[in-house]
KETI-506855 format. One record per residue (C-alpha): z, x, y; residue in one letter. Coordinates in steps of 0.05 Angstrom, whole numbers, plus 5000, padded with zeros to 4 digits. Layout:
<recs>
ZXYa
...
</recs>
This chain:
<recs>
530244005345m
528944675304l
526044495237s
529945075196l
527945385137t
527345105060r
530845535012t
527245334952f
526346074920l
532046304907r
533646944868v
538747444839l
539848004890p
544648474861l
547148244792l
541748804754f
546049294790f
552849054783v
550448984702t
546849654691g
541249894744l
543950594741f
546450464669a
538350364648q
535550914692k
530750714737v
525651254761s
526451494836t
521152034832v
513651664848p
508651694798d
501552154819y
496552394782g
488952214786l
487651614740s
479451674715f
475251004708a
472150964641s
467450654595h
470350074632e
465550094696v
458250214716i
456650924715k
456851044783d
463450814796q
466551244738r
471251844765t
469852634779s
474053164802l
469353814819n
475554414823l
468954804848t
464454454895p
462455084933e
462255734892d
466355844820p
471856184803f
470757014787a
475357174732f
475057964706d
481057934661n
479757124639g
484456664663f
488955974648e
487455264662l
493254794658t
494054134664f
498653474647q
494153014608l
495352244597s
490751774552f
490151044576h
487950814510r
486551084447l
480650664428t
473650714466n
475751374492a
469551844486y
468552334545g
468852954576y
476453114594v
474953804630v
468254094621r
467754864641i
461555184660i
461056004652a
456656374686n
452255754712d
449555764634s
454855604578v
458054954578n
464954954544i
468454204540d
474653934523l
471553304494l
474852684466s
471552294412s
476851944374p
471351404339e
466351834320h
466452044245s
463452654256e
467652894300f
474953044321h
479652614360d
479753174408m
477053924409g
473054394439i
465654444441i
461255114464v
454155094472n
453254424443n
456654654379k
464254564349q
469155024339t
475055114309d
478554804361i
480054144337q
485053704339y
487052904318e
491052484362f
496452454301l
498253194307d
500653154389v
503952474372k
499452214427l
501751644449q
497851204507p
500651284580g
504851864563t
503652544589w
502253154542t
501353884567p
494954214557v
493554974566r
487155344558i
485556034556a
480056534569f
481357284536s
476257844552p
481858334517q
481557904451t
474657454460n
477756944449q
479156134467i
486155914462t
487955214471v
494754904476t
495954204471w
502853894470n
505754604441g
499454604372v
496455214392k
489055364367k
484655934376t
476956124372q
473256784373s
468056824425f
464857374472p
469857214525v
468757814561a
461257744576q
463557074620l
464757234700k
464056644737t
466355984714f
465755154748r
471654624731f
469453934723f
474853324705f
471152754678g
463552594708a
459353154746n
453253154770d
451553934757f
444954114742g
442654004659r
450853924648f
451253274690n
454352794653t
457251964661a
462252004598d
469251964617v
474351844574p
479951344600p
485351844622m
489852044674s
491552894694i
495753194738k
498953844757d
491954274748v
493955004761v
488855594752l
492056284730r
488356974742d
492957544703s
498857064716d
497956974786k
496656334811v
489856214830a
489455584856a
494054904843q
492554224854w
498853714841e
494153064853l
499552774894k
498452864965r
491152724977h
485052575028a
479552065021v
474052424970n
477453114971e
483753364949v
486454094974y
490854604937d
497654844948s
495155294995q
490954825021k
485155375014e
480855054955r
477854324959v
477153934905a
472153334913l
473852744876v
468752064864k
471751404848n
479551644852p
485351184829t
491251654857w
496451474824l
500951564882i
497250984919d
500850494873r
507350634910h
503650554982i
499749834959k
502349254941w
498448954880v
497648174875h
499747984807r
500047264796k
499946584827n
501445924804f
503945234833v
510844864817i
513544204836g
519144014886k
526644324894y
524144994862p
527845594857g
526446254834v
530846794798a
529647544767f
530847894702n
530448594730g
531548944657k
526848574619e
521848434682g
521747664679i
521347224733l
523646534725y
521345854774a
524745174768a
522844604798d
524543794786v
519943844718n
521744444688g
522645254679v
516945594694y
517946384660t
513047004673w
513447644639n
511248154683l
509448644623q
506148204582h
503047854638g
503747174608e
506746454638i
509845944595q
513045284616f
519144914585e
518944144602k
526244004620n
530143594562t
535943334592v
538743434666g
535443784727n
535544234776v
539943984835v
535643554880h
535943814950t
530744344979d
536144764994a
538544964922n
538845614900q
537745894834l
539946614801l
539446914736y
545947204696v
544547784656e
551347824614q
549747114579n
542147114597h
543846324634t
539946034687l
544945804743i
542445244798n
547745064851y
548144744924d
554344904961v
553844225000f
553543704940t
559444164907n
554644314849t
553244754793l
548544724743a
547045184680r
541245184645y
539945284564n
534045674550p
533245444479e
535044664488r
531244674555h
537544194587t
541244324651w
548044034652t
546743744718n
545342924710r
545142784785d
538442524817t
540142224880a
536442704948y
541443054990h
540343305061e
540644055052p
546644415101s
546245125077y
539245375077w
538146085064h
544446175047n
546546855010n
549846944938k
552347464898f
555347494833y
561447844818n
561148094745a
568448314738a
571247604740n
564947204734g
565146854804m
559546634849l
559846714923y
556546444972s
554246655052f
551246375114g
546945845116g
544445385166y
543844595165g
545643945224f
543944475286f
548845055271s
548845745239y
553945855180k
558346415167n
563046135111v
563946555050f
564546074986w
566946194922q
566045774861y
572745634828d
570345604749t
577245274725v
577944734787a
569844614776g
568544604854k
567145104913w
572545324959i
572245625023n
574346335017l
578946665068k
576147305089t
579047985132n
573548005188g
568347595199t
560947595213i
556247195267p
553046555242p
547046635212r
541646515156y
535546865136l
539247385127g
539247945058a
544148115015s
544748614945g
550248854909v
553049684906t
552050074841a
559849884825k
558749164828g
565549164885d
562249174950k
556748684975v
551348855036l
549648375083l
543748475133f
541348145188g
538547485202g
537846915254y
544146525285g
548046525344s
554846875363q
557546075368s
555045815311g
550845275347k
542645285351q
542545135425e
546345725445l
543146305447s
540546395384p
537247115367q
535847495313s
541647965286f
540348665251y
546348955233d
549549215167l
556048935138y
560049075068t
564148495039f
569648674986d
569948204929m
576248564908n
580248414967d
574448045011h
574848475069r
569648505114v
567249075145k
562149225196k
556849905189l
552549995249w
548049465286e
541649675326f
542449665401p
539449095445e
531749095447g
530349395378h
525048925362s
519548625408a
519848055364e
525147695322d
524447895257l
528247595204v
529047855125f
528047725053s
534147365014n
535847934978s
535448694991l
535449284940v
539849824944i
537850584934n
544450824926e
541051544913a
537351534977d
542851325019s
539250765038c
536550045025f
529849655014y
527748925043v
522748505072l
520948415144s
517447865169f
517047545247p
520946805248k
516046475301n
509946595269k
506046185219y
500946635199e
504047285196s
505247925145h
510848105104i
512348875115k
517649235075l
522549685101r
527350245085r
533750245129y
539050835122a
545350695095l
550451035141r
545450935210a
541250435246p
535150765221e
528950505203t
521250525172e
516150075150v
513250265086l
507150155045a
501449645070d
503448885087s
503648195049i
499247565077p
505547135100f
504346395124r
511846205151f
514645445162h
521145315175d
521444785118e
515245085075h
516045815060s
519846265033f
520247025008c
524847444969d
524648184940l
527548524868f
527749124828l
524249074759s
528549654720r
523449484665a
517349644691t
520050114756n
516949684805e
518849274870l
517048624861v
515948084925a
515847404911v
512346914971t
511546194972a
509645635013h
508544815009k
500944634998e
499743894984k
507043614966g
507244294916q
509044954918y
504345564916k
508146194889v
504046904898d
507947464866v
506448314887y
508448904863t
509349564876i
511550204843n
518450434861y
519850854902p
515750544963p
512351025002l
509151105068r
502251185074t
502851865108q
506952075051d
501652155011v
495652305055l
492853005054q
489653435116q
487854265104p
489854725154a
487855375142t
487255965192a
480356055183s
478555285189a
482555255251a
477455855270g
471755505261y
474054895297y
474455325361v
468055595357v
465454905342l
468754615396v
466755155446f
459055045416g
460154225435i
463054455502g
457054795519a
453154255502v
457153825547v
456954225597l
448854265601f
448853545603v
453053465660l
450054005706l
442753565684r
446452955710k
449053215774k
441253405783s
438352835774k
438552255821t
443151575807p
436151195787a
434951735736v
442251755725q
441751085689a
437051405650n
441151975621v
446251525603h
441551285545t
439751975531h
448652125523d
450051585478a
445151935430g
449152685452h
454752265423d
453852075366i
451352775349d
457652995373f
461852555329l
458252665269k
458653385274n
466353305290l
467752885232h
464053295174e
466553925205e
474153525200k
477053745268p
485753905254v
487053425314a
486052695288t
487051985311i
486451495249n
486850765260l
482950455205f
486250395137g
493350515172g
496250895228f
496351705232q
496752255271v
494752985263f
497553495308d
492954135330k
495754545273t
492754025225g
500653725200h
502053005196d
505752815259i
505652015239t
512952035227g
514852165291k
512351535323f
517251015322t
514950295319m
514650175391t
511650935410l
506050705354k
504649985391e
504850335467l
500750885445f
495950255406a
496549915464l
493550445511i
488750755463l
484650155448l
483949955522h
482450585540s
476350575489v
474349925513k
476049835582n
474450455625e
480750295673k
485350235605g
490949825615i
494849565670s
502649765671t
504348995680t
500148755626e
503949345583l
510649085602q
509248435584e
506348615515y
512449045493l
518248765533w
517448035546p
524447905547d
526448455592k
526948365673d
522248695714e
527649385729v
529149375656s
521849375627a
519549835675r
524750325650n
523550225580n
516350315592r
517951025632n
522551235576v
517651125522n
511251445565i
514952025567k
516652105500k
509051895476l
506152485532r
510952945486t
507652735424l
501752745458l
502353505477e
502853625399e
495753325388i
492553795438g
488053625494n
489552835503i
493052645562t
495451995599i
492651835667e
495051395714n
491251085758n
492550565812n
498250205763s
493150345699y
493950825651l
488251005613r
488551555560l
483252175566d
481452375493i
478953145500g
473253375450l
477953675409e
480453095386v
477652495334f
479451885339c
475551385292d
476450795333y
473451105390q
468151425340a
466250675316v
466650365385f
461350905404k
456750795339i
457150015348l
455350055421n
450550635421a
443450525450d
438150445383s
433150805420s
437051405417a
441151395352v
437251145287p
439050625257e
439850935182n
444151535218q
448450985248k
449950585187i
450951245155e
456651475206l
459950665205l
460250755136l
464151415131k
469151045174y
470350385161v
470950385090k
478450665096r
480249995114g
481349485175s
483149665238l
490649785234l
492949395179p
500049505184n
501349375262l
502248485266q
502148375340t
498747855385g
494948275430w
491948645379l
488248035342d
483347975387n
481448735378f
482248685309k
477248025309s
472648415361d
470949025320i
471648675248s
465148215276n
461548745309k
462449115244v
459948575197i
453748365237d
451449085244a
452749165166l
449148595150l
443248685198a
441249315163y
442648985103s
437048495108a
433049085111k
433449475054l
430749334976d
435149144928s
432549624872y
431350204916k
437650184967d
441849894914d
448050334918k
447750315005l
447449494996l
453749614938l
457850014995d
455949565052i
458649015005a
464449334992d
465849615058a
464748845095i
470248605034f
474749055077n
473948595139y
473247935101d
474747845032t
470547195024i
464947405064n
459246995028q
454047385052e
457648055014a
458547604962l
450547534951v
449248264960i
453748454914k
452748004857c
445448044870s
444848814860v
448648864803l
444848244768n
437848674777k
441649264754k
442848944691g
450448904709k
450148174698y
457648134671s
460148504726l
456648144781a
459947574741r
467147884746t
466547914821w
463947224832y
469146944795d
474447404828h
471447144897f
471746364881v
478946514866k
479946804928e
475946214964y
480045714918k
486546034949n
485546095022l
481045365032y
485145034976a
477944744952e
472344954904n
466945444931y
460745054930p
455645584901k
454245684824t
453246324804f
445646184792d
445346064873d
448546684895v
444147224849i
437046754859s
</recs>
């Protein structure tokens, strides 16, 4: 018997659309900008943006600097918003000093002297978290500096005509005697430099590289230290809360106010996303339905929670003021409608339910709760949907139609007869009860059975919807956020993934939109020792793909330089090959060791000069073609996995991967002929994409497929593999670790690709990276090499969040640097993660760790 899922988290998938989602506007424009770490962190971790890392700007006729500025807070906000260094000798500073009695809240300082350009925050009506425009103009014609902040203009006379070159630093900087670590708690965006009314350079601070960002023409690079990119909040889930609840749990969401409700046998928990507070109110009278498949939803019109179960013909209402439920029945009932979908009709006040699973059968009945008769009735519909559960539903903006997507079931409804995953989209009209099929993915769309969150979020402005997906037949898995088109079977994976333990009777996930905070909210839960652990994650709305925010330079001059670089490297390689030919076989073995050193030098040069054609696997899959354009979006999920399969096997094994093994991984459910056809079609598509990358080809040798990566193409996995396996006598260890950190600090190997064959590669590379870093850390001095040790610890945490050796390194170094409280914060965070993972207390005390 297939024991099927406990639907203990229940949500309101659509009511917030019906009752004002679009009336209370939800922004579909991503936040962007650079957020600066300020006094809340140690000086080494504060943020800097250097617009002139190489040559300064030269302006003969003056210039204008404009940008958008936002303060995170108005207290403890001392620091340099921007420091302009003229002629490499004169500093002109826009300085924030709100709590210094001898200074104004913000003002211009020239050569360490106050000017007449001074502001109080009240002058510009400054509020925390609000963007305000800033304009700084230097005029040699009038010998004046002019600042306009949020419409308030002020001027200072100064011999501007004597100033010819200018450097620009936001936040911290390390430029000679002008270096500073005083950074206000701020964010900036839309930085523009104008020369005689012409744009000289423009940085939106939206798309970005890791520690650098290019202007709109991709000609001027700005360097960033310790960045927090606001747009990254649209590609990364943040774990916001976890708590434990008891039996018969359910979850609902108030999108208007950003409040999550969780009910169990004892009472109701309330968690506010904006305030971060969680409260518990014990039931005074009544209780939720005593079944594992009860549902919970929030009705916005009357601020009411509703709990129901179709099988027991029950619907209970909760009074939040009296903490009472209208249900009094405490008898336990075996579930019959696991994971049914629900939707509320605001026009007539009716509640509907569809689908579910119970007693070896999948359901496709539409139920409607008749408030007059006080019971659930079987609704007659015009059209049907194949029986299923574990699908998603959501209501359109007008509130008259419901989208029903995907799920797991069978055409007959019988569990024994060919159950399958569905990837189809239907509408249900709540007025005439008509069911209409919109589209369906072709057979073989997914290599594994995917199922979905109980709710989906509709974005009608962009003709799409969002839903959480996860493999049905894996326990240790990951949830992925997917975007589907409304009008056609098209999909793509967004953001990073969420860890998820799925067991049919013990786990559940769902998705909401918080209009109050403009975030998507993912809720997961699983059973632990008779209770249920609930985890809440958020991501800024709208969510994006990783490739939507990463930036790559693409200038003709850079491309020409790369050609020269590659030509030079090619000459070196040719020289090495000629030497190898002149050797005897016995000597060639020694030459191979020598080549390892050349490989590392080659990889170092190639990485530092940023070759245009790039394949990144660490931190996420990303591909740039030979002209520097991001073509990641051209890779479908199948092509990504096919490419990764061949690439990883080719780097690790000279023969590559056999076609038989390839088919078993990607098309295990196909017969030999069908699998071969699928393989050939996708290999052809992949070859076409590889031509765009450049000198990289697929070789077919005796039924083995191997990827040949040319010198003009950089692959970070190949680089890390060579570094880790390089002969220690050929490569200095410090150089090896320095190179290794450059690549592995981006993140783990293919974090968004979760498939069984990849686990060994991830485990192998993670173990080797951790072992190499820990072995080298043991040779370092905690005082002299403190920064490197901290970098090593942070890199290890990318691969093992509860690595005890990394904890000791991190806390010990911070403690010896006098950062006791920060070390303690890291320790407390580690202990919490350890407890969450192992369900037991970490055995070492803080004193044990730092001793």
